[in-house]
All heavy atoms as an XYZ file, in Angstrom:
861
protein
N       8.985     39.539    -27.829
C       9.477     38.184    -27.987
C      10.124     38.001    -29.364
O      11.136     37.338    -29.484
C       8.348     37.187    -27.796
C       8.798     35.785    -27.986
S       7.766     34.692    -27.063
C       8.404     33.160    -27.605
N       9.517     38.577    -30.376
C      10.067     38.486    -31.724
C      11.456     39.112    -31.789
O      12.370     38.553    -32.398
C       9.126     39.141    -32.734
C       9.512     39.071    -34.201
C       9.568     37.624    -34.669
C       8.526     39.851    -35.036
N      11.628     40.253    -31.128
C      12.938     40.914    -31.117
C      13.984     40.039    -30.439
O      15.130     39.983    -30.873
C      12.854     42.261    -30.394
C      12.301     43.374    -31.212
C      12.397     44.674    -30.442
C      11.891     45.806    -31.305
N      12.025     47.102    -30.642
N      13.571     39.360    -29.377
C      14.491     38.501    -28.633
C      14.993     37.358    -29.529
O      16.189     37.068    -29.559
C      13.786     37.949    -27.396
C      14.669     37.231    -26.440
C      13.876     36.835    -25.201
C      14.755     36.117    -24.214
N      14.023     35.715    -23.015
N      14.094     36.735    -30.247
C      14.469     35.644    -31.161
C      15.329     36.175    -32.295
O      16.333     35.557    -32.665
C      13.214     34.928    -31.705
C      12.484     34.207    -30.584
C      13.585     33.929    -32.797
C      11.143     33.646    -30.973
N      14.937     37.309    -32.862
C      15.722     37.900    -33.952
C      17.140     38.220    -33.499
O      18.100     37.972    -34.229
C      15.022     39.145    -34.493
C      13.825     38.812    -35.377
C      12.990     40.017    -35.737
C      13.740     41.097    -36.443
N      12.882     42.211    -36.864
N      17.291     38.756    -32.296
C      18.623     39.053    -31.776
C      19.425     37.783    -31.534
O      20.611     37.711    -31.870
C      18.534     39.861    -30.481
C      18.105     41.285    -30.728
O      18.276     41.814    -31.819
N      17.539     41.901    -29.709
N      18.787     36.786    -30.952
C      19.477     35.524    -30.649
C      19.957     34.843    -31.927
O      21.056     34.296    -31.975
C      18.548     34.598    -29.871
C      19.184     33.287    -29.465
C      18.241     32.437    -28.658
C      18.922     31.128    -28.291
N      18.049     30.250    -27.529
N      19.134     34.850    -32.955
C      19.472     34.184    -34.210
C      20.256     35.084    -35.170
O      20.703     34.625    -36.208
C      18.206     33.700    -34.905
C      17.591     32.480    -34.272
C      18.044     31.773    -33.206
C      16.390     31.830    -34.687
N      17.210     30.731    -32.931
C      16.180     30.742    -33.821
C      15.475     32.079    -35.692
C      15.092     29.889    -33.956
C      14.396     31.227    -35.815
C      14.217     30.137    -34.961
N      20.374     36.353    -34.855
C      21.092     37.271    -35.736
C      20.324     37.606    -36.997
O      20.912     37.834    -38.049
N      19.014     37.657    -36.886
C      18.154     37.956    -38.028
C      17.979     39.464    -38.121
O      17.718     40.137    -37.127
C      16.786     37.256    -37.866
C      16.992     35.741    -37.857
C      15.835     37.667    -38.975
C      15.750     34.964    -37.505
N      18.100     39.982    -39.336
C      18.096     41.431    -39.525
C      16.716     42.022    -39.822
O      16.470     43.187    -39.558
C      19.071     41.790    -40.648
C      20.508     41.466    -40.294
C      21.413     41.679    -41.475
C      22.853     41.367    -41.207
N      23.157     40.168    -40.523
N      15.816     41.221    -40.397
C      14.517     41.795    -40.774
C      13.395     40.786    -40.550
O      13.629     39.582    -40.427
C      14.527     42.207    -42.250
O      14.575     41.065    -43.080
N      12.171     41.310    -40.528
C      11.005     40.435    -40.414
C      10.859     39.549    -41.649
O      10.397     38.418    -41.555
C       9.737     41.259    -40.203
C       9.682     41.884    -38.837
O      10.336     41.423    -37.893
N       8.915     42.954    -38.706
N      11.255     40.077    -42.801
C      11.182     39.287    -44.033
C      12.116     38.081    -43.951
O      11.729     36.973    -44.322
C      11.530     40.156    -45.246
C      11.453     39.418    -46.549
C      10.232     39.044    -47.081
C      12.613     39.082    -47.238
C      10.158     38.346    -48.282
C      12.551     38.391    -48.430
C      11.317     38.023    -48.957
N      13.333     38.282    -43.459
C      14.265     37.165    -43.298
C      13.703     36.150    -42.306
O      13.816     34.944    -42.508
C      15.629     37.676    -42.819
C      16.664     36.574    -42.707
C      17.991     37.059    -42.152
O      18.090     38.161    -41.616
N      19.002     36.229    -42.271
N      13.085     36.630    -41.243
C      12.450     35.774    -40.251
C      11.371     34.914    -40.911
O      11.291     33.699    -40.678
C      11.859     36.652    -39.144
C      11.424     35.915    -37.920
C      12.351     35.408    -37.035
C      10.087     35.756    -37.634
C      11.956     34.739    -35.887
C       9.674     35.095    -36.494
C      10.612     34.577    -35.617
N      10.548     35.525    -41.750
C       9.501     34.809    -42.462
C      10.093     33.744    -43.385
O       9.621     32.602    -43.408
C       8.647     35.794    -43.269
C       7.557     35.193    -44.146
C       6.485     34.534    -43.286
C       6.960     36.256    -45.040
N      11.122     34.102    -44.125
C      11.776     33.156    -45.044
C      12.335     31.966    -44.263
O      12.194     30.816    -44.694
C      12.893     33.855    -45.852
C      12.312     34.909    -46.778
C      13.715     32.850    -46.638
C      11.381     34.387    -47.840
N      12.943     32.217    -43.125
C      13.518     31.128    -42.319
C      12.423     30.173    -41.865
O      12.589     28.949    -41.939
C      14.316     31.711    -41.133
C      15.614     32.320    -41.666
C      14.594     30.660    -40.076
C      16.376     33.160    -40.664
N      11.299     30.687    -41.436
C      10.210     29.806    -41.020
C       9.592     29.063    -42.194
O       9.155     27.924    -42.051
C       9.163     30.575    -40.207
C       9.521     30.622    -38.757
C      10.210     31.697    -38.238
C       9.215     29.564    -37.917
C      10.580     31.738    -36.906
C       9.577     29.584    -36.579
C      10.263     30.674    -36.071
N       9.551     29.673    -43.346
C       9.087     28.972    -44.550
C      10.027     27.811    -44.867
O       9.579     26.698    -45.181
C       8.964     29.945    -45.742
C       7.773     30.887    -45.528
C       8.840     29.188    -47.066
C       7.687     32.025    -46.524
N      11.335     28.046    -44.763
C      12.319     26.988    -45.008
C      12.133     25.849    -44.013
O      12.150     24.674    -44.393
C      13.763     27.539    -44.963
C      14.784     26.416    -44.956
C      14.004     28.470    -46.138
N      11.934     26.174    -42.733
C      11.688     25.125    -41.736
C      10.446     24.310    -42.101
O      10.445     23.080    -42.002
C      11.513     25.727    -40.338
C      12.794     26.013    -39.619
C      13.044     27.282    -39.116
C      13.740     25.022    -39.412
C      14.209     27.566    -38.431
C      14.913     25.289    -38.723
C      15.156     26.566    -38.235
N       9.389     24.972    -42.513
C       8.150     24.275    -42.880
C       8.319     23.377    -44.079
O       7.887     22.211    -44.066
N       8.922     23.900    -45.130
C       9.131     23.107    -46.345
C      10.044     21.924    -46.055
O       9.794     20.794    -46.514
C       9.718     23.987    -47.471
C       8.686     25.002    -47.942
C      10.193     23.128    -48.646
C       9.240     26.055    -48.879
N      11.090     22.149    -45.269
C      12.038     21.088    -44.955
C      11.379     19.979    -44.138
O      11.561     18.796    -44.422
C      13.251     21.646    -44.189
O      13.854     22.666    -44.973
C      14.256     20.574    -43.893
N      10.615     20.354    -43.132
C       9.937     19.353    -42.309
C       8.972     18.511    -43.115
O       8.985     17.270    -43.033
N       8.168     19.162    -43.917
C       7.205     18.433    -44.750
C       7.911     17.536    -45.758
O       7.532     16.378    -45.948
C       6.303     19.418    -45.493
O       5.605     20.220    -44.586
N       8.943     18.055    -46.387
C       9.661     17.289    -47.403
C      10.366     16.074    -46.812
O      10.368     15.001    -47.415
C      10.703     18.167    -48.101
O      10.081     19.236    -48.734
N      10.948     16.228    -45.640
C      11.664     15.100    -45.046
C      10.699     13.977    -44.670
O      11.018     12.800    -44.838
C      12.475     15.543    -43.833
O      11.647     16.035    -42.815
N       9.514     14.329    -44.186
C       8.525     13.301    -43.855
C       8.021     12.616    -45.125
O       7.893     11.394    -45.175
C       7.357     13.908    -43.047
C       6.218     12.929    -42.899
C       7.844     14.368    -41.687
N       7.761     13.393    -46.165
C       7.276     12.828    -47.423
C       8.330     11.932    -48.066
O       8.010     10.861    -48.571
C       6.837     13.958    -48.390
C       6.587     13.435    -49.779
C       5.603     14.658    -47.864
N       9.596     12.352    -48.040
C      10.667     11.574    -48.666
C      11.120     10.383    -47.824
O      11.765      9.467    -48.342
C      11.866     12.470    -48.971
C      11.643     13.525    -50.036
C      12.852     14.447    -50.130
C      11.350     12.887    -51.374
N      10.777     10.373    -46.540
C      11.177      9.263    -45.669
C      10.572      7.942    -46.092
O      11.242      6.900    -46.087
N       9.310      7.938    -46.490
C       8.636      6.700    -46.879
C       9.251      6.077    -48.131
O       9.541      4.875    -48.132
C       7.142      6.931    -47.052
C       6.394      5.637    -47.349
C       4.920      5.822    -47.290
C       4.096      4.606    -47.599
N       4.736      3.371    -47.865
N       9.482      6.825    -49.210
C      10.109      6.201    -50.381
C      11.508      5.640    -50.095
O      11.893      4.622    -50.671
C      10.186      7.329    -51.412
C       9.178      8.316    -50.993
C       9.042      8.189    -49.512
N      12.227      6.274    -49.192
C      13.547      5.752    -48.841
C      13.399      4.411    -48.136
O      14.101      3.442    -48.462
C      14.325      6.761    -47.974
C      14.705      7.969    -48.820
C      15.568      6.117    -47.364
C      15.302      9.111    -48.044
N      12.459      4.322    -47.200
C      12.223      3.046    -46.534
C      11.686      2.010    -47.513
O      12.067      0.837    -47.456
C      11.260      3.228    -45.360
C      11.824      3.979    -44.157
C      10.727      4.268    -43.148
C      12.944      3.195    -43.515
N      10.827      2.426    -48.429
C      10.312      1.508    -49.447
C      11.436      0.996    -50.341
O      11.431     -0.175    -50.732
C       9.241      2.195    -50.313
C       7.946      2.413    -49.562
O       7.759      1.804    -48.490
O       7.118      3.214    -50.047
N      12.404      1.841    -50.658
C      13.542      1.441    -51.481
C      14.301      0.288    -50.831
O      14.772     -0.617    -51.503
C      14.475      2.630    -51.713
C      15.703      2.295    -52.491
C      15.635      2.135    -53.874
C      16.918      2.115    -51.864
C      16.769      1.813    -54.606
C      18.063      1.800    -52.575
C      17.985      1.643    -53.961
N      14.398      0.317    -49.510
C      15.077     -0.747    -48.780
C      14.113     -1.854    -48.340
O      14.453     -2.701    -47.522
C      15.803     -0.174    -47.555
C      16.956      0.704    -47.917
C      16.877      2.079    -47.750
C      18.121      0.171    -48.449
C      17.945      2.904    -48.085
C      19.190      0.973    -48.791
C      19.109      2.351    -48.612
N      12.888     -1.830    -48.897
C      11.847     -2.827    -48.604
C      11.516     -2.896    -47.119
O      11.313     -3.989    -46.565
C      12.259     -4.208    -49.119
O      12.466     -4.174    -50.504
N      11.458     -1.754    -46.493
C      11.094     -1.674    -45.077
C       9.708     -1.058    -44.989
O       9.499      0.078    -45.398
C      12.120     -0.832    -44.288
C      13.505     -1.459    -44.392
C      11.683     -0.696    -42.841
C      14.602     -0.609    -43.810
N       8.763     -1.845    -44.472
C       7.394     -1.366    -44.328
C       6.884     -1.739    -42.945
O       7.467     -2.594    -42.266
C       6.496     -1.976    -45.405
O       6.329     -3.352    -45.174
N       5.782     -1.143    -42.519
C       5.230     -1.495    -41.204
C       4.874     -2.980    -41.107
O       4.945     -3.572    -40.037
C       3.988     -0.622    -41.082
C       4.188      0.499    -42.027
C       5.042     -0.037    -43.133
N       4.497     -3.582    -42.232
C       4.139     -5.007    -42.228
C       5.316     -5.885    -41.825
O       5.132     -6.961    -41.257
C       3.641     -5.441    -43.605
C       2.380     -4.726    -43.998
O       1.626     -4.273    -43.141
N       2.140     -4.605    -45.285
N       6.511     -5.447    -42.118
C       7.716     -6.193    -41.766
C       7.851     -6.351    -40.251
O       8.400     -7.338    -39.776
C       8.936     -5.459    -42.335
C      10.284     -6.134    -42.258
C      10.289     -7.399    -43.117
C      11.367     -5.189    -42.738
N       7.306     -5.418    -39.504
C       7.427     -5.419    -38.050
C       6.139     -5.845    -37.340
O       6.076     -5.794    -36.119
C       7.809     -4.011    -37.566
C       9.109     -3.518    -38.110
C       9.145     -2.744    -39.258
C      10.293     -3.833    -37.488
C      10.348     -2.287    -39.764
C      11.503     -3.388    -37.987
C      11.533     -2.617    -39.130
N       5.138     -6.272    -38.098
C       3.827     -6.544    -37.510
C       3.840     -7.704    -36.519
O       3.046     -7.720    -35.583
C       2.797     -6.808    -38.608
O       3.149     -7.961    -39.343
N       4.721     -8.667    -36.678
C       4.737     -9.835    -35.794
C       5.670     -9.665    -34.601
O       5.700    -10.496    -33.711
C       5.139    -11.068    -36.596
C       4.292    -11.191    -37.849
C       3.765    -12.590    -38.065
O       4.164    -13.483    -37.324
O       2.955    -12.740    -38.981
N       6.430     -8.598    -34.599
C       7.379     -8.338    -33.520
C       6.666     -7.550    -32.420
O       5.923     -6.612    -32.724
C       8.587     -7.517    -34.042
C       9.289     -8.253    -35.164
C       9.553     -7.184    -32.922
C      10.341     -7.424    -35.865
N       6.894     -7.911    -31.150
C       6.315     -7.073    -30.092
C       6.845     -5.640    -30.223
O       8.036     -5.424    -30.460
C       6.828     -7.717    -28.795
C       7.198     -9.110    -29.172
C       7.596     -9.067    -30.626
N       5.968     -4.692    -30.089
C       6.285     -3.272    -30.246
C       6.834     -2.974    -31.646
O       7.641     -2.071    -31.836
C       7.286     -2.781    -29.186
C       6.812     -2.985    -27.780
C       7.344     -3.990    -26.988
C       5.820     -2.175    -27.261
C       6.900     -4.186    -25.690
C       5.369     -2.365    -25.968
C       5.906     -3.378    -25.186
N       6.386     -3.730    -32.636
C       6.845     -3.567    -34.012
C       6.539     -2.196    -34.580
O       7.356     -1.618    -35.288
N       5.349     -1.672    -34.266
C       4.996     -0.332    -34.766
C       5.931      0.722    -34.199
O       6.340      1.644    -34.904
C       3.550      0.010    -34.417
C       2.562     -0.786    -35.228
O       2.893     -1.290    -36.291
N       1.351     -0.924    -34.706
N       6.266      0.576    -32.927
C       7.195      1.513    -32.302
C       8.573      1.399    -32.938
O       9.224      2.405    -33.221
C       7.289      1.248    -30.797
C       8.249      2.141    -30.019
C       7.804      3.600    -30.100
C       8.342      1.683    -28.583
N       9.009      0.185    -33.214
C      10.311     -0.029    -33.852
C      10.347      0.590    -35.248
O      11.318      1.240    -35.627
C      10.622     -1.520    -33.920
C      11.980     -1.923    -34.433
C      13.077     -1.345    -33.550
C      12.098     -3.431    -34.482
N       9.268      0.406    -36.003
C       9.185      1.015    -37.338
C       9.233      2.543    -37.242
O       9.919      3.203    -38.010
C       7.909      0.572    -38.059
C       7.708      1.248    -39.392
C       8.436      0.847    -40.500
C       6.806      2.297    -39.544
C       8.280      1.464    -41.731
C       6.639      2.926    -40.763
C       7.370      2.507    -41.852
O       7.213      3.133    -43.061
N       8.502      3.094    -36.265
C       8.475      4.543    -36.065
C       9.875      5.068    -35.733
O      10.314      6.082    -36.284
C       7.481      4.886    -34.947
C       7.391      6.349    -34.641
C       6.742      7.210    -35.509
C       7.966      6.866    -33.490
C       6.658      8.567    -35.238
C       7.892      8.212    -33.206
C       7.228      9.066    -34.077
N      10.582      4.379    -34.854
C      11.939      4.791    -34.484
C      12.863      4.705    -35.689
O      13.678      5.608    -35.933
C      12.464      3.936    -33.307
C      11.683      4.288    -32.042
C      13.963      4.142    -33.098
C      11.921      3.360    -30.878
N      12.743      3.638    -36.474
C      13.563      3.496    -37.680
C      13.275      4.623    -38.667
O      14.197      5.185    -39.271
C      13.307      2.130    -38.328
C      14.162      1.775    -39.523
C      15.637      1.756    -39.145
C      13.753      0.420    -40.059
N      12.025      4.966    -38.800
C      11.659      6.063    -39.703
C      12.253      7.393    -39.225
O      12.750      8.192    -40.031
C      10.144      6.158    -39.810
C       9.718      7.119    -40.877
C       8.334      6.897    -41.332
N       8.022      7.971    -42.274
C       6.893      8.107    -42.884
N       5.945      7.228    -42.690
N       6.681      9.103    -43.698
N      12.239      7.623    -37.919
C      12.862      8.834    -37.381
C      14.369      8.846    -37.637
O      14.936      9.899    -37.943
C      12.602      8.954    -35.882
C      11.198      9.374    -35.459
C      11.083      9.385    -33.943
C      10.819     10.719    -36.031
N      14.995      7.695    -37.527
C      16.431      7.597    -37.777
C      16.743      7.945    -39.234
O      17.762      8.562    -39.526
C      16.960      6.192    -37.404
C      16.921      6.021    -35.889
C      18.357      5.951    -37.954
C      17.169      4.612    -35.413
N      15.856      7.578    -40.138
C      16.035      7.917    -41.555
C      15.741      9.394    -41.796
O      16.462     10.086    -42.511
C      15.109      7.051    -42.449
C      15.474      5.577    -42.340
C      15.117      7.530    -43.894
C      16.830      5.208    -42.874
N      14.679      9.892    -41.173
C      14.235     11.266    -41.425
C      15.212     12.294    -40.862
O      15.449     13.331    -41.488
C      12.812     11.492    -40.865
C      11.791     10.749    -41.724
C      12.463     12.972    -40.799
C      10.386     10.775    -41.168
N      15.821     12.036    -39.705
C      16.671     13.037    -39.064
C      17.824     13.498    -39.960
O      17.971     14.707    -40.196
C      17.190     12.542    -37.711
C      18.024     13.555    -37.009
C      17.448     14.670    -36.420
C      19.400     13.423    -36.960
C      18.222     15.625    -35.785
C      20.185     14.369    -36.324
C      19.590     15.473    -35.734
N      18.667     12.604    -40.493
C      19.744     13.108    -41.358
C      19.219     13.707    -42.660
O      19.786     14.666    -43.188
C      20.622     11.886    -41.625
C      19.873     10.719    -41.139
C      18.778     11.182    -40.261
N      18.116     13.149    -43.165
C      17.502     13.698    -44.372
C      17.067     15.143    -44.121
O      17.288     16.021    -44.955
C      16.309     12.830    -44.781
C      15.523     13.244    -46.000
C      16.411     13.211    -47.244
C      14.323     12.333    -46.180
N      16.486     15.392    -42.965
C      16.059     16.743    -42.592
C      17.248     17.699    -42.570
O      17.154     18.823    -43.071
C      15.375     16.713    -41.222
C      14.908     18.060    -40.749
C      13.669     18.554    -41.130
C      15.701     18.846    -39.918
C      13.228     19.799    -40.703
C      15.274     20.087    -39.487
C      14.034     20.555    -39.881
O      13.613     21.791    -39.462
N      18.355     17.254    -42.001
C      19.538     18.111    -41.900
C      20.056     18.503    -43.283
O      20.407     19.666    -43.519
C      20.646     17.421    -41.101
C      20.241     16.954    -39.717
C      19.598     18.018    -38.862
O      20.052     19.146    -38.808
N      18.513     17.660    -38.208
N      20.095     17.549    -44.187
C      20.574     17.820    -45.550
C      19.601     18.743    -46.283
O      20.011     19.712    -46.926
C      20.780     16.497    -46.318
C      21.058     16.751    -47.786
C      21.902     15.683    -45.684
N      18.316     18.445    -46.175
C      17.314     19.270    -46.850
C      17.291     20.695    -46.295
O      17.037     21.646    -47.040
C      15.927     18.641    -46.725
C      15.688     17.371    -47.539
C      14.310     16.795    -47.219
C      15.831     17.633    -49.028
N      17.566     20.844    -45.008
C      17.594     22.176    -44.409
C      18.661     23.044    -45.071
O      18.411     24.206    -45.395
C      17.848     22.063    -42.907
C      17.541     23.266    -42.049
C      16.068     23.657    -42.154
C      17.888     22.961    -40.602
N      19.811     22.467    -45.316
C      20.883     23.200    -45.991
C      20.493     23.500    -47.443
O      20.691     24.612    -47.938
C      22.204     22.397    -45.951
C      22.678     22.228    -44.513
C      23.279     23.032    -46.809
C      23.051     23.509    -43.821
N      19.922     22.510    -48.121
C      19.544     22.690    -49.533
C      18.473     23.777    -49.677
O      18.622     24.707    -50.475
C      19.068     21.357    -50.149
C      20.254     20.388    -50.261
C      18.419     21.583    -51.511
C      19.856     18.961    -50.614
N      17.391     23.659    -48.899
C      16.323     24.660    -49.006
C      16.795     26.023    -48.488
O      16.380     27.061    -48.999
C      15.059     24.215    -48.274
C      14.301     23.135    -48.995
C      14.049     21.917    -48.383
C      13.855     23.331    -50.286
C      13.356     20.921    -49.042
C      13.159     22.341    -50.961
C      12.912     21.127    -50.332
N      17.655     26.015    -47.484
C      18.232     27.267    -47.007
C      18.999     27.974    -48.107
O      18.903     29.190    -48.271
N      19.763     27.210    -48.894
C      20.524     27.792    -50.011
C      19.583     28.292    -51.104
O      19.800     29.367    -51.666
C      21.497     26.756    -50.569
N      18.543     27.520    -51.389
C      17.582     27.926    -52.424
C      16.927     29.261    -52.061
O      16.695     30.107    -52.922
C      16.517     26.826    -52.647
C      17.157     25.612    -53.318
C      15.337     27.348    -53.470
C      16.263     24.391    -53.390
N      16.664     29.461    -50.770
C      16.020     30.694    -50.308
C      17.044     31.741    -49.842
O      16.699     32.662    -49.110
C      15.013     30.392    -49.188
C      13.729     29.793    -49.682
C      13.593     28.422    -49.831
C      12.655     30.604    -50.006
C      12.412     27.863    -50.279
C      11.462     30.060    -50.458
C      11.343     28.682    -50.599
N      18.304     31.578    -50.239
C      19.371     32.534    -49.951
C      19.615     32.732    -48.453
O      19.968     33.825    -48.011
C      19.099     33.889    -50.622
C      18.905     33.784    -52.102
C      17.638     33.868    -52.658
C      19.989     33.560    -52.936
C      17.454     33.750    -54.028
C      19.817     33.438    -54.305
C      18.545     33.531    -54.865
N      19.450     31.663    -47.686
C      19.698     31.724    -46.244
C      20.720     30.660    -45.841
O      20.705     30.154    -44.717
C      18.383     31.512    -45.471
C      17.349     32.564    -45.700
C      17.819     33.932    -45.261
O      18.408     34.095    -44.206
N      17.555     34.942    -46.083
N      21.613     30.321    -46.760
C      22.578     29.251    -46.514
C      23.405     29.514    -45.261
O      23.570     28.623    -44.423
C      23.511     29.061    -47.714
C      24.573     28.037    -47.466
C      24.288     26.697    -47.605
C      25.852     28.419    -47.082
C      25.259     25.740    -47.359
C      26.831     27.477    -46.835
C      26.536     26.127    -46.979
N      23.921     30.725    -45.100
C      24.813     30.997    -43.962
C      24.085     30.826    -42.633
O      24.651     30.276    -41.683
C      25.428     32.387    -44.064
O      24.426     33.367    -44.081
N      22.832     31.232    -42.560
C      22.057     31.052    -41.325
C      21.912     29.569    -41.001
O      22.169     29.135    -39.871
C      20.673     31.701    -41.441
C      19.779     31.393    -40.277
C      19.892     32.117    -39.101
C      18.852     30.362    -40.342
C      19.087     31.824    -38.009
C      18.042     30.063    -39.255
C      18.163     30.794    -38.089
N      21.498     28.782    -41.996
C      21.254     27.364    -41.748
C      22.550     26.574    -41.580
O      22.576     25.584    -40.851
C      20.357     26.768    -42.837
C      18.933     27.224    -42.704
C      18.415     28.178    -43.554
C      18.128     26.731    -41.699
C      17.112     28.622    -43.413
C      16.822     27.167    -41.541
C      16.311     28.112    -42.405
N      23.623     27.004    -42.221
C      24.901     26.334    -42.036
C      25.399     26.527    -40.597
O      25.864     25.589    -39.966
C      25.930     26.827    -43.043
C      27.243     26.139    -42.907
C      28.435     26.713    -42.590
C      27.501     24.740    -43.083
N      29.418     25.749    -42.563
C      28.867     24.527    -42.856
C      26.702     23.642    -43.404
C      29.466     23.278    -42.938
C      27.291     22.402    -43.486
C      28.654     22.226    -43.254
N      25.253     27.741    -40.071
C      25.634     27.997    -38.677
C      24.754     27.200    -37.722
O      25.234     26.660    -36.719
C      25.565     29.492    -38.353
C      26.602     30.326    -39.059
C      28.026     29.877    -38.766
O      28.333     29.591    -37.580
O      28.831     29.802    -39.713
N      23.468     27.109    -38.026
C      22.544     26.323    -37.212
C      22.947     24.847    -37.215
O      22.963     24.197    -36.162
C      21.108     26.486    -37.723
C      20.021     25.742    -36.964
C      19.839     26.348    -35.577
C      18.714     25.789    -37.743
N      23.289     24.313    -38.388
C      23.720     22.913    -38.488
C      24.987     22.661    -37.684
O      25.115     21.633    -37.019
C      23.970     22.527    -39.949
C      22.722     22.311    -40.755
C      21.866     21.192    -40.223
O      22.392     20.159    -39.770
O      20.639     21.357    -40.246
N      25.920     23.588    -37.748
C      27.156     23.422    -36.980
C      26.871     23.385    -35.484
O      27.462     22.582    -34.761
C      28.155     24.523    -37.332
C      28.735     24.362    -38.735
C      29.932     25.237    -39.003
C      29.623     26.688    -39.031
N      30.734     27.531    -39.503
N      25.937     24.219    -35.019
C      25.562     24.204    -33.603
C      24.933     22.865    -33.229
O      25.242     22.303    -32.180
C      24.565     25.327    -33.298
C      25.157     26.698    -33.221
C      24.069     27.707    -32.897
C      24.551     29.120    -33.062
N      23.476     30.100    -32.856
N      24.040     22.371    -34.078
C      23.377     21.091    -33.817
C      24.396     19.967    -33.747
O      24.366     19.136    -32.837
C      22.300     20.799    -34.887
C      21.128     21.769    -34.737
C      21.815     19.361    -34.802
C      20.140     21.745    -35.883
N      25.313     19.932    -34.705
C      26.313     18.865    -34.731
C      27.259     18.944    -33.536
O      27.652     17.915    -32.982
C      27.086     18.892    -36.050
C      26.278     18.508    -37.287
C      27.079     18.737    -38.554
C      25.819     17.057    -37.194
N      27.613     20.165    -33.129
C      28.453     20.325    -31.939
C      27.746     19.793    -30.702
O      28.347     19.106    -29.866
C      28.825     21.789    -31.733
C      30.137     22.149    -32.400
C      30.586     23.548    -32.000
N      30.668     24.314    -33.241
C      29.952     25.379    -33.542
N      29.102     25.883    -32.694
N      30.066     25.972    -34.697
N      26.451     20.081    -30.574
C      25.691     19.604    -29.422
C      25.566     18.085    -29.429
O      25.405     17.470    -28.371
C      24.316     20.254    -29.381
C      24.369     21.707    -28.953
C      22.998     22.321    -28.856
C      23.129     23.770    -28.441
N      21.835     24.417    -28.279
N      25.620     17.490    -30.618
C      25.552     16.032    -30.726
C      26.917     15.381    -30.502
O      27.015     14.170    -30.474
C      25.007     15.635    -32.101
C      23.553     15.996    -32.285
S      22.946     15.619    -33.934
C      23.170     13.867    -34.012
N      27.951     16.194    -30.361
C      29.267     15.657    -30.073
C      30.217     15.594    -31.249
O      31.344     15.095    -31.110
N      29.813     16.080    -32.407
C      30.696     16.110    -33.572
C      31.538     17.375    -33.539
O      31.060     18.436    -33.142
C      29.885     16.085    -34.877
C      29.143     14.806    -35.104
C      27.792     14.723    -34.809
C      29.794     13.696    -35.600
C      27.097     13.544    -35.015
C      29.105     12.516    -35.805
C      27.765     12.436    -35.506
N      32.780     17.248    -33.958
C      33.640     18.427    -34.018
C      33.622     18.968    -35.432
O      33.853     18.251    -36.401
C      35.061     18.059    -33.618
C      35.170     17.677    -32.176
C      36.596     17.376    -31.800
C      36.657     17.001    -30.341
N      38.004     16.690    -29.907
N      33.351     20.256    -35.558
C      33.298     20.915    -36.869
C      34.435     21.911    -36.923
O      34.594     22.721    -36.073
C      31.956     21.642    -37.078
C      30.797     20.691    -36.969
C      31.935     22.378    -38.377
C      30.469     19.890    -38.164
């Protein structure tokens, strides 16, 4: 299974595979951690939605909307820091194409 993923992603070594998963982990954690201060900057908190029906769900969706683009940017940044920019740049282009953006 590991060989299949490595071939599909064009990964040359197990070390590169490990680095890519480390980048995914750091990026995911960082985007969630940074999402709250961004919402706080715009004075958006769960309390703001407490009186609205399904307010918690609305806040959660808004937070995901903030986190998604942040994740994409951080993925490129951390990918570059770990010398995997070309892998993550190609991945981003695939994601954006699937979302309907032309690159």
